[in-house]
VMD Tcl script that builds the backbone (N, CA, C; Angstrom):
set m [mol new atoms 429]
animate dup $m
set s [atomselect $m all]
$s set {name element resname resid chain x y z} {
  {N N MET 1 A 0.821 -1.191 0.000}
  {CA C MET 1 A 0.000 0.000 0.000}
  {C C MET 1 A 0.865 1.254 0.000}
  {N N THR 2 A 1.948 1.216 0.756}
  {CA C THR 2 A 2.810 2.397 0.794}
  {C C THR 2 A 3.509 2.621 -0.527}
  {N N SER 3 A 3.790 1.568 -1.254}
  {CA C SER 3 A 4.448 1.755 -2.543}
  {C C SER 3 A 3.525 2.446 -3.543}
  {N N LEU 4 A 2.236 2.169 -3.440}
  {CA C LEU 4 A 1.263 2.813 -4.323}
  {C C LEU 4 A 1.155 4.299 -3.985}
  {N N VAL 5 A 1.139 4.629 -2.706}
  {CA C VAL 5 A 1.101 6.027 -2.276}
  {C C VAL 5 A 2.386 6.728 -2.689}
  {N N GLU 6 A 3.508 6.033 -2.570}
  {CA C GLU 6 A 4.801 6.606 -2.943}
  {C C GLU 6 A 4.865 6.865 -4.459}
  {N N GLN 7 A 4.347 5.957 -5.244}
  {CA C GLN 7 A 4.316 6.143 -6.697}
  {C C GLN 7 A 3.420 7.329 -7.072}
  {N N TYR 8 A 2.317 7.465 -6.365}
  {CA C TYR 8 A 1.405 8.576 -6.608}
  {C C TYR 8 A 2.100 9.895 -6.297}
  {N N ARG 9 A 2.804 9.972 -5.180}
  {CA C ARG 9 A 3.517 11.190 -4.796}
  {C C ARG 9 A 4.605 11.533 -5.814}
  {N N ARG 10 A 5.328 10.512 -6.291}
  {CA C ARG 10 A 6.361 10.760 -7.304}
  {C C ARG 10 A 5.750 11.284 -8.607}
  {N N ALA 11 A 4.598 10.727 -8.973}
  {CA C ALA 11 A 3.921 11.165 -10.200}
  {C C ALA 11 A 3.478 12.618 -10.073}
  {N N ILE 12 A 2.906 12.976 -8.917}
  {CA C ILE 12 A 2.483 14.360 -8.697}
  {C C ILE 12 A 3.693 15.290 -8.712}
  {N N LEU 13 A 4.776 14.894 -8.101}
  {CA C LEU 13 A 5.998 15.702 -8.080}
  {C C LEU 13 A 6.558 15.874 -9.492}
  {N N TRP 14 A 6.549 14.807 -10.283}
  {CA C TRP 14 A 7.051 14.870 -11.665}
  {C C TRP 14 A 6.185 15.823 -12.492}
  {N N ILE 15 A 4.866 15.765 -12.318}
  {CA C ILE 15 A 3.960 16.651 -13.063}
  {C C ILE 15 A 4.208 18.103 -12.672}
  {N N ARG 16 A 4.425 18.359 -11.376}
  {CA C ARG 16 A 4.696 19.727 -10.924}
  {C C ARG 16 A 6.014 20.243 -11.502}
  {N N MET 17 A 7.017 19.376 -11.567}
  {CA C MET 17 A 8.322 19.793 -12.088}
  {C C MET 17 A 8.279 20.041 -13.597}
  {N N HIS 18 A 7.506 19.248 -14.327}
  {CA C HIS 18 A 7.463 19.337 -15.786}
  {C C HIS 18 A 6.147 19.928 -16.296}
  {N N GLY 19 A 5.425 20.609 -15.457}
  {CA C GLY 19 A 4.116 21.157 -15.829}
  {C C GLY 19 A 4.184 22.164 -16.964}
  {N N ILE 20 A 5.185 23.026 -16.925}
  {CA C ILE 20 A 5.312 24.049 -17.978}
  {C C ILE 20 A 5.603 23.393 -19.325}
  {N N VAL 21 A 6.470 22.395 -19.314}
  {CA C VAL 21 A 6.799 21.693 -20.566}
  {C C VAL 21 A 5.573 20.970 -21.094}
  {N N LEU 22 A 4.831 20.305 -20.229}
  {CA C LEU 22 A 3.620 19.600 -20.655}
  {C C LEU 22 A 2.578 20.578 -21.200}
  {N N ARG 23 A 2.388 21.702 -20.503}
  {CA C ARG 23 A 1.418 22.691 -20.962}
  {C C ARG 23 A 1.817 23.259 -22.319}
  {N N ASN 24 A 3.080 23.622 -22.480}
  {CA C ASN 24 A 3.537 24.192 -23.749}
  {C C ASN 24 A 3.467 23.175 -24.883}
  {N N SER 25 A 3.784 21.919 -24.601}
  {CA C SER 25 A 3.688 20.869 -25.630}
  {C C SER 25 A 2.241 20.666 -26.051}
  {N N GLY 26 A 1.342 20.620 -25.082}
  {CA C GLY 26 A -0.079 20.468 -25.403}
  {C C GLY 26 A -0.598 21.639 -26.203}
  {N N LEU 27 A -0.190 22.849 -25.833}
  {CA C LEU 27 A -0.601 24.043 -26.560}
  {C C LEU 27 A -0.059 24.033 -27.988}
  {N N ALA 28 A 1.183 23.599 -28.164}
  {CA C ALA 28 A 1.773 23.528 -29.504}
  {C C ALA 28 A 1.028 22.521 -30.372}
  {N N ILE 29 A 0.633 21.410 -29.806}
  {CA C ILE 29 A -0.113 20.395 -30.558}
  {C C ILE 29 A -1.473 20.944 -30.976}
  {N N VAL 30 A -2.150 21.633 -30.079}
  {CA C VAL 30 A -3.465 22.203 -30.398}
  {C C VAL 30 A -3.335 23.264 -31.501}
  {N N VAL 31 A -2.330 24.124 -31.411}
  {CA C VAL 31 A -2.124 25.159 -32.434}
  {C C VAL 31 A -1.794 24.524 -33.785}
  {N N PHE 32 A -0.961 23.494 -33.778}
  {CA C PHE 32 A -0.617 22.808 -35.029}
  {C C PHE 32 A -1.850 22.184 -35.665}
  {N N LEU 33 A -2.670 21.487 -34.875}
  {CA C LEU 33 A -3.877 20.856 -35.425}
  {C C LEU 33 A -4.867 21.900 -35.934}
  {N N ALA 34 A -5.022 23.005 -35.215}
  {CA C ALA 34 A -5.927 24.063 -35.667}
  {C C ALA 34 A -5.437 24.663 -36.987}
  {N N ALA 35 A -4.131 24.912 -37.093}
  {CA C ALA 35 A -3.580 25.462 -38.338}
  {C C ALA 35 A -3.746 24.477 -39.486}
  {N N PHE 36 A -3.527 23.201 -39.226}
  {CA C PHE 36 A -3.670 22.184 -40.269}
  {C C PHE 36 A -5.097 22.153 -40.795}
  {N N PHE 37 A -6.083 22.090 -39.909}
  {CA C PHE 37 A -7.474 22.033 -40.353}
  {C C PHE 37 A -7.918 23.346 -40.979}
  {N N PHE 38 A -7.395 24.464 -40.515}
  {CA C PHE 38 A -7.725 25.765 -41.085}
  {C C PHE 38 A -7.244 25.860 -42.527}
  {N N THR 39 A -6.045 25.394 -42.802}
  {CA C THR 39 A -5.518 25.480 -44.170}
  {C C THR 39 A -6.182 24.488 -45.113}
  {N N GLN 40 A -6.797 23.441 -44.598}
  {CA C GLN 40 A -7.472 22.482 -45.456}
  {C C GLN 40 A -8.764 23.053 -46.034}
  {N N TRP 41 A -9.441 23.923 -45.298}
  {CA C TRP 41 A -10.728 24.435 -45.750}
  {C C TRP 41 A -10.692 25.894 -46.178}
  {N N TRP 42 A -9.655 26.615 -45.916}
  {CA C TRP 42 A -9.583 28.033 -46.250}
  {C C TRP 42 A -8.854 28.205 -47.565}
  {N N ASP 43 A -9.380 29.049 -48.432}
  {CA C ASP 43 A -8.755 29.332 -49.716}
  {C C ASP 43 A -7.987 30.642 -49.584}
  {N N PHE 44 A -6.671 30.562 -49.538}
  {CA C PHE 44 A -5.840 31.738 -49.336}
  {C C PHE 44 A -5.646 32.490 -50.645}
  {N N THR 45 A -6.557 33.417 -50.924}
  {CA C THR 45 A -6.431 34.236 -52.126}
  {C C THR 45 A -5.844 35.583 -51.747}
  {N N MET 46 A -5.085 36.137 -52.668}
  {CA C MET 46 A -4.447 37.431 -52.446}
  {C C MET 46 A -5.409 38.535 -52.887}
  {N N PRO 47 A -5.672 39.534 -52.044}
  {CA C PRO 47 A -6.579 40.611 -52.454}
  {C C PRO 47 A -5.936 41.488 -53.523}
  {N N SER 48 A -6.749 41.884 -54.481}
  {CA C SER 48 A -6.287 42.769 -55.551}
  {C C SER 48 A -7.141 44.025 -55.532}
  {N N LEU 49 A -6.507 45.158 -55.377}
  {CA C LEU 49 A -7.237 46.413 -55.344}
  {C C LEU 49 A -7.274 47.030 -56.736}
  {N N GLY 50 A -8.415 47.615 -57.092}
  {CA C GLY 50 A -8.532 48.335 -58.354}
  {C C GLY 50 A -8.607 47.448 -59.569}
  {N N ARG 51 A -9.024 46.228 -59.424}
  {CA C ARG 51 A -9.101 45.366 -60.594}
  {C C ARG 51 A -10.528 45.318 -61.121}
  {N N ALA 52 A -10.663 44.888 -62.356}
  {CA C ALA 52 A -11.977 44.810 -62.989}
  {C C ALA 52 A -12.739 43.592 -62.459}
  {N N GLN 53 A -14.011 43.521 -62.815}
  {CA C GLN 53 A -14.840 42.413 -62.354}
  {C C GLN 53 A -14.407 41.089 -62.996}
  {N N TYR 54 A -14.033 41.128 -64.275}
  {CA C TYR 54 A -13.640 39.918 -65.001}
  {C C TYR 54 A -12.252 40.085 -65.605}
  {N N GLN 55 A -11.565 38.950 -65.756}
  {CA C GLN 55 A -10.230 38.945 -66.347}
  {C C GLN 55 A -10.170 37.895 -67.453}
  {N N ALA 56 A -9.228 38.114 -68.369}
  {CA C ALA 56 A -8.879 37.130 -69.386}
  {C C ALA 56 A -7.543 36.527 -68.978}
  {N N VAL 57 A -7.491 35.199 -68.939}
  {CA C VAL 57 A -6.281 34.495 -68.517}
  {C C VAL 57 A -5.743 33.749 -69.733}
  {N N PHE 58 A -4.576 34.145 -70.185}
  {CA C PHE 58 A -3.945 33.556 -71.361}
  {C C PHE 58 A -2.916 32.532 -70.897}
  {N N LEU 59 A -3.025 31.316 -71.418}
  {CA C LEU 59 A -2.134 30.231 -71.005}
  {C C LEU 59 A -1.019 30.025 -72.022}
  {N N THR 60 A 0.023 29.370 -71.589}
  {CA C THR 60 A 1.179 29.124 -72.449}
  {C C THR 60 A 0.848 28.173 -73.600}
  {N N ASN 61 A -0.220 27.377 -73.475}
  {CA C ASN 61 A -0.580 26.446 -74.552}
  {C C ASN 61 A -1.520 27.068 -75.577}
  {N N GLY 62 A -1.812 28.381 -75.460}
  {CA C GLY 62 A -2.648 29.054 -76.445}
  {C C GLY 62 A -4.106 29.185 -76.033}
  {N N GLN 63 A -4.541 28.502 -75.002}
  {CA C GLN 63 A -5.922 28.603 -74.552}
  {C C GLN 63 A -6.131 29.908 -73.784}
  {N N THR 64 A -7.377 30.391 -73.815}
  {CA C THR 64 A -7.751 31.590 -73.069}
  {C C THR 64 A -9.016 31.293 -72.291}
  {N N TYR 65 A -8.989 31.633 -71.016}
  {CA C TYR 65 A -10.163 31.490 -70.164}
  {C C TYR 65 A -10.551 32.868 -69.652}
  {N N PHE 66 A -11.846 33.055 -69.425}
  {CA C PHE 66 A -12.384 34.318 -68.931}
  {C C PHE 66 A -13.129 34.038 -67.639}
  {N N GLY 67 A -13.039 34.945 -66.693}
  {CA C GLY 67 A -13.752 34.789 -65.434}
  {C C GLY 67 A -13.167 35.686 -64.367}
  {N N ARG 68 A -13.435 35.331 -63.127}
  {CA C ARG 68 A -12.887 36.076 -61.985}
  {C C ARG 68 A -11.586 35.396 -61.562}
  {N N TYR 69 A -10.495 36.084 -61.754}
  {CA C TYR 69 A -9.164 35.542 -61.473}
  {C C TYR 69 A -8.747 35.908 -60.043}
  {N N TYR 70 A -8.236 34.907 -59.310}
  {CA C TYR 70 A -7.729 35.130 -57.954}
  {C C TYR 70 A -6.334 34.528 -57.854}
  {N N ASP 71 A -5.396 35.359 -57.439}
  {CA C ASP 71 A -4.042 34.867 -57.190}
  {C C ASP 71 A -4.042 34.256 -55.796}
  {N N ARG 72 A -3.560 33.043 -55.679}
  {CA C ARG 72 A -3.577 32.323 -54.414}
  {C C ARG 72 A -2.169 32.148 -53.894}
  {N N VAL 73 A -2.061 31.884 -52.606}
  {CA C VAL 73 A -0.783 31.526 -52.016}
  {C C VAL 73 A -0.466 30.110 -52.480}
  {N N GLY 74 A 0.698 29.894 -53.014}
  {CA C GLY 74 A 1.071 28.563 -53.487}
  {C C GLY 74 A 1.270 28.538 -54.986}
  {N N ALA 75 A 1.255 27.341 -55.537}
  {CA C ALA 75 A 1.602 27.139 -56.942}
  {C C ALA 75 A 0.425 27.279 -57.897}
  {N N TYR 76 A -0.806 27.433 -57.377}
  {CA C TYR 76 A -1.982 27.465 -58.239}
  {C C TYR 76 A -2.744 28.777 -58.095}
  {N N ALA 77 A -3.325 29.229 -59.203}
  {CA C ALA 77 A -4.227 30.375 -59.225}
  {C C ALA 77 A -5.638 29.845 -59.461}
  {N N LYS 78 A -6.635 30.641 -59.114}
  {CA C LYS 78 A -8.024 30.192 -59.225}
  {C C LYS 78 A -8.798 31.117 -60.152}
  {N N ILE 79 A -9.664 30.524 -60.971}
  {CA C ILE 79 A -10.601 31.275 -61.804}
  {C C ILE 79 A -11.996 30.781 -61.449}
  {N N GLU 80 A -12.895 31.719 -61.159}
  {CA C GLU 80 A -14.293 31.375 -60.884}
  {C C GLU 80 A -15.165 31.877 -62.018}
  {N N ASP 81 A -16.323 31.253 -62.189}
  {CA C ASP 81 A -17.263 31.571 -63.272}
  {C C ASP 81 A -16.527 31.554 -64.610}
  {N N VAL 82 A -15.995 30.405 -64.954}
  {CA C VAL 82 A -15.085 30.261 -66.093}
  {C C VAL 82 A -15.854 30.155 -67.410}
  {N N TYR 83 A -15.386 30.918 -68.393}
  {CA C TYR 83 A -15.879 30.867 -69.769}
  {C C TYR 83 A -14.687 30.644 -70.696}
  {N N TYR 84 A -14.962 30.112 -71.873}
  {CA C TYR 84 A -13.913 29.931 -72.871}
  {C C TYR 84 A -14.509 30.063 -74.261}
  {N N LEU 85 A -13.650 30.310 -75.240}
  {CA C LEU 85 A -14.084 30.445 -76.630}
  {C C LEU 85 A -14.006 29.100 -77.327}
  {N N GLN 86 A -15.040 28.800 -78.109}
  {CA C GLN 86 A -15.051 27.567 -78.898}
  {C C GLN 86 A -15.321 27.933 -80.350}
  {N N GLN 87 A -14.461 27.457 -81.230}
  {CA C GLN 87 A -14.637 27.709 -82.655}
  {C C GLN 87 A -15.087 26.425 -83.330}
  {N N SER 88 A -16.078 26.561 -84.210}
  {CA C SER 88 A -16.543 25.403 -84.976}
  {C C SER 88 A -16.544 25.769 -86.450}
  {N N GLN 89 A -15.942 24.921 -87.242}
  {CA C GLN 89 A -15.841 25.133 -88.686}
  {C C GLN 89 A -17.109 24.601 -89.336}
  {N N GLY 90 A -17.708 25.403 -90.176}
  {CA C GLY 90 A -18.907 24.985 -90.897}
  {C C GLY 90 A -18.547 24.019 -92.023}
  {N N ALA 91 A -19.554 23.650 -92.805}
  {CA C ALA 91 A -19.344 22.734 -93.928}
  {C C ALA 91 A -18.501 23.388 -95.018}
  {N N ASP 92 A -18.644 24.686 -95.156}
  {CA C ASP 92 A -17.890 25.418 -96.169}
  {C C ASP 92 A -16.570 25.894 -95.547}
  {N N THR 93 A -15.462 25.439 -96.075}
  {CA C THR 93 A -14.153 25.782 -95.502}
  {C C THR 93 A -13.711 27.198 -95.841}
  {N N THR 94 A -14.402 27.850 -96.763}
  {CA C THR 94 A -14.017 29.217 -97.119}
  {C C THR 94 A -14.584 30.238 -96.122}
  {N N GLN 95 A -15.590 29.862 -95.366}
  {CA C GLN 95 A -16.180 30.771 -94.388}
  {C C GLN 95 A -15.320 30.819 -93.134}
  {N N THR 96 A -15.429 31.930 -92.441}
  {CA C THR 96 A -14.708 32.039 -91.166}
  {C C THR 96 A -15.386 31.137 -90.133}
  {N N PRO 97 A -14.608 30.571 -89.233}
  {CA C PRO 97 A -15.213 29.685 -88.238}
  {C C PRO 97 A -16.153 30.443 -87.303}
  {N N ASP 98 A -17.185 29.759 -86.846}
  {CA C ASP 98 A -18.152 30.323 -85.910}
  {C C ASP 98 A -17.548 30.258 -84.504}
  {N N THR 99 A -17.478 31.400 -83.812}
  {CA C THR 99 A -16.882 31.462 -82.480}
  {C C THR 99 A -17.976 31.732 -81.456}
  {N N ARG 100 A -18.001 30.896 -80.425}
  {CA C ARG 100 A -18.998 31.048 -79.358}
  {C C ARG 100 A -18.295 31.118 -78.010}
  {N N LEU 101 A -18.888 31.860 -77.102}
  {CA C LEU 101 A -18.403 31.939 -75.734}
  {C C LEU 101 A -19.243 30.984 -74.891}
  {N N LEU 102 A -18.587 29.997 -74.299}
  {CA C LEU 102 A -19.296 28.974 -73.531}
  {C C LEU 102 A -18.915 29.028 -72.062}
  {N N ARG 103 A -19.899 28.784 -71.226}
  {CA C ARG 103 A -19.643 28.703 -69.794}
  {C C ARG 103 A -19.140 27.302 -69.473}
  {N N ARG 104 A -18.042 27.228 -68.755}
  {CA C ARG 104 A -17.490 25.934 -68.366}
  {C C ARG 104 A -18.414 25.317 -67.324}
  {N N GLY 105 A -18.684 24.034 -67.499}
  {CA C GLY 105 A -19.574 23.320 -66.593}
  {C C GLY 105 A -20.645 22.555 -67.332}
  {N N LYS 106 A -20.823 22.880 -68.615}
  {CA C LYS 106 A -21.836 22.205 -69.429}
  {C C LYS 106 A -21.267 20.975 -70.149}
  {N N GLU 107 A -19.988 20.685 -69.913}
  {CA C GLU 107 A -19.352 19.564 -70.579}
  {C C GLU 107 A -19.873 18.243 -70.005}
  {N N LEU 108 A -19.527 17.149 -70.665}
  {CA C LEU 108 A -19.993 15.828 -70.270}
  {C C LEU 108 A -19.559 15.462 -68.857}
  {N N HIS 109 A -18.362 15.864 -68.459}
  {CA C HIS 109 A -17.867 15.502 -67.123}
  {C C HIS 109 A -18.343 16.467 -66.041}
  {N N ALA 110 A -19.121 17.499 -66.390}
  {CA C ALA 110 A -19.745 18.458 -65.472}
  {C C ALA 110 A -18.770 18.990 -64.424}
  {N N PRO 111 A -17.772 19.764 -64.863}
  {CA C PRO 111 A -16.799 20.292 -63.897}
  {C C PRO 111 A -17.412 21.364 -62.990}
  {N N ALA 112 A -16.731 21.644 -61.906}
  {CA C ALA 112 A -17.153 22.669 -60.953}
  {C C ALA 112 A -17.010 24.049 -61.601}
  {N N PRO 113 A -17.709 25.061 -61.076}
  {CA C PRO 113 A -17.632 26.396 -61.683}
  {C C PRO 113 A -16.312 27.115 -61.429}
  {N N ARG 114 A -15.411 26.530 -60.713}
  {CA C ARG 114 A -14.096 27.147 -60.502}
  {C C ARG 114 A -13.019 26.232 -61.072}
  {N N MET 115 A -11.868 26.828 -61.320}
  {CA C MET 115 A -10.781 26.097 -61.960}
  {C C MET 115 A -9.467 26.519 -61.314}
  {N N LEU 116 A -8.622 25.541 -61.003}
  {CA C LEU 116 A -7.292 25.822 -60.478}
  {C C LEU 116 A -6.284 25.591 -61.592}
  {N N LEU 117 A -5.427 26.577 -61.806}
  {CA C LEU 117 A -4.413 26.491 -62.861}
  {C C LEU 117 A -3.031 26.639 -62.239}
  {N N PRO 118 A -2.065 25.852 -62.701}
  {CA C PRO 118 A -0.703 26.092 -62.215}
  {C C PRO 118 A -0.210 27.450 -62.696}
  {N N LYS 119 A 0.399 28.189 -61.804}
  {CA C LYS 119 A 0.885 29.526 -62.176}
  {C C LYS 119 A 1.925 29.458 -63.282}
  {N N SER 120 A 2.620 28.343 -63.396}
  {CA C SER 120 A 3.621 28.195 -64.446}
  {C C SER 120 A 2.980 28.095 -65.832}
  {N N ALA 121 A 1.679 27.766 -65.914}
  {CA C ALA 121 A 0.991 27.650 -67.196}
  {C C ALA 121 A 0.367 28.968 -67.640}
  {N N ILE 122 A 0.381 29.989 -66.786}
  {CA C ILE 122 A -0.245 31.273 -67.105}
  {C C ILE 122 A 0.777 32.186 -67.762}
  {N N LEU 123 A 0.446 32.639 -68.968}
  {CA C LEU 123 A 1.316 33.552 -69.696}
  {C C LEU 123 A 1.127 34.983 -69.170}
  {N N PHE 124 A -0.131 35.459 -69.152}
  {CA C PHE 124 A -0.444 36.755 -68.560}
  {C C PHE 124 A -1.935 36.837 -68.300}
  {N N VAL 125 A -2.329 37.838 -67.503}
  {CA C VAL 125 A -3.723 38.076 -67.125}
  {C C VAL 125 A -4.057 39.522 -67.457}
  {N N GLU 126 A -5.226 39.719 -68.092}
  {CA C GLU 126 A -5.682 41.067 -68.440}
  {C C GLU 126 A -7.050 41.321 -67.831}
  {N N ASP 127 A -7.273 42.550 -67.373}
  {CA C ASP 127 A -8.601 42.960 -66.939}
  {C C ASP 127 A -9.467 43.209 -68.163}
  {N N LEU 128 A -10.739 42.833 -68.083}
  {CA C LEU 128 A -11.695 43.135 -69.144}
  {C C LEU 128 A -12.448 44.397 -68.741}
  {N N SER 129 A -12.542 45.344 -69.651}
  {CA C SER 129 A -13.287 46.564 -69.349}
  {C C SER 129 A -14.781 46.243 -69.330}
  {N N ASP 130 A -15.546 47.116 -68.692}
  {CA C ASP 130 A -16.996 46.902 -68.614}
  {C C ASP 130 A -17.661 47.006 -69.975}
  {N N SER 131 A -17.017 47.675 -70.928}
  {CA C SER 131 A -17.586 47.821 -72.272}
  {C C SER 131 A -17.231 46.639 -73.180}
  {N N SER 132 A -16.437 45.712 -72.700}
  {CA C SER 132 A -16.060 44.545 -73.489}
  {C C SER 132 A -17.287 43.668 -73.750}
  {N N PRO 133 A -17.480 43.204 -74.991}
  {CA C PRO 133 A -18.621 42.326 -75.274}
  {C C PRO 133 A -18.579 41.033 -74.455}
  {N N ILE 134 A -17.391 40.538 -74.199}
  {CA C ILE 134 A -17.262 39.313 -73.410}
  {C C ILE 134 A -17.674 39.570 -71.960}
  {N N ALA 135 A -17.217 40.683 -71.373}
  {CA C ALA 135 A -17.591 41.023 -69.996}
  {C C ALA 135 A -19.089 41.286 -69.888}
  {N N GLN 136 A -19.668 41.930 -70.882}
  {CA C GLN 136 A -21.108 42.184 -70.864}
  {C C GLN 136 A -21.896 40.887 -70.951}
  {N N PHE 137 A -21.448 39.969 -71.803}
  {CA C PHE 137 A -22.123 38.676 -71.917}
  {C C PHE 137 A -22.027 37.904 -70.608}
  {N N MET 138 A -20.842 37.914 -69.987}
  {CA C MET 138 A -20.660 37.183 -68.732}
  {C C MET 138 A -21.518 37.779 -67.617}
  {N N ALA 139 A -21.589 39.109 -67.552}
  {CA C ALA 139 A -22.428 39.757 -66.533}
  {C C ALA 139 A -23.904 39.431 -66.770}
  {N N GLN 140 A -24.327 39.426 -68.024}
  {CA C GLN 140 A -25.721 39.105 -68.359}
  {C C GLN 140 A -26.025 37.646 -68.059}
  {N N ASP 141 A -25.121 36.769 -68.375}
  {CA C ASP 141 A -25.319 35.323 -68.183}
  {C C ASP 141 A -25.274 34.951 -66.710}
  {N N HIS 142 A -24.551 35.708 -65.908}
  {CA C HIS 142 A -24.379 35.389 -64.486}
  {C C HIS 142 A -25.641 35.698 -63.691}
  {N N ARG 143 A -26.476 36.588 -64.170}
  {CA C ARG 143 A -27.699 36.983 -63.437}
  {C C ARG 143 A -28.727 35.935 -63.413}
}
mol reanalyze $m
mol bondsrecalc $m
mol representation Tube
mol addrep $m
């Protein structure tokens, strides 16, 4: 019985001696877990002041996407409400191809309305003015 009481006293003494270390370790673990879960659900976008409502994003492979461009922390940028140009050649090859602006999401695989692009694939980004036919179509279609 005395050995059990003695072990209890030693345990209490050890906790008192190492209490600060235990508290700080526990606090560090809680902060680490909170930061981990916070970064999993939070989208770290960089605020841009004075930019237009819509942007054109030109890629290194020649494709162009239109939408709301957000620069993010990390290797990827985000575009929301994505549109792209599609050209279709008619039966007569002498005519100019028919060009349409399509909203991304109507494809067979039904992608989400946002798109993540590697920053290394982006050639440049331009703001679309409010008088741009593409920006007007996107604003009208978004309503």
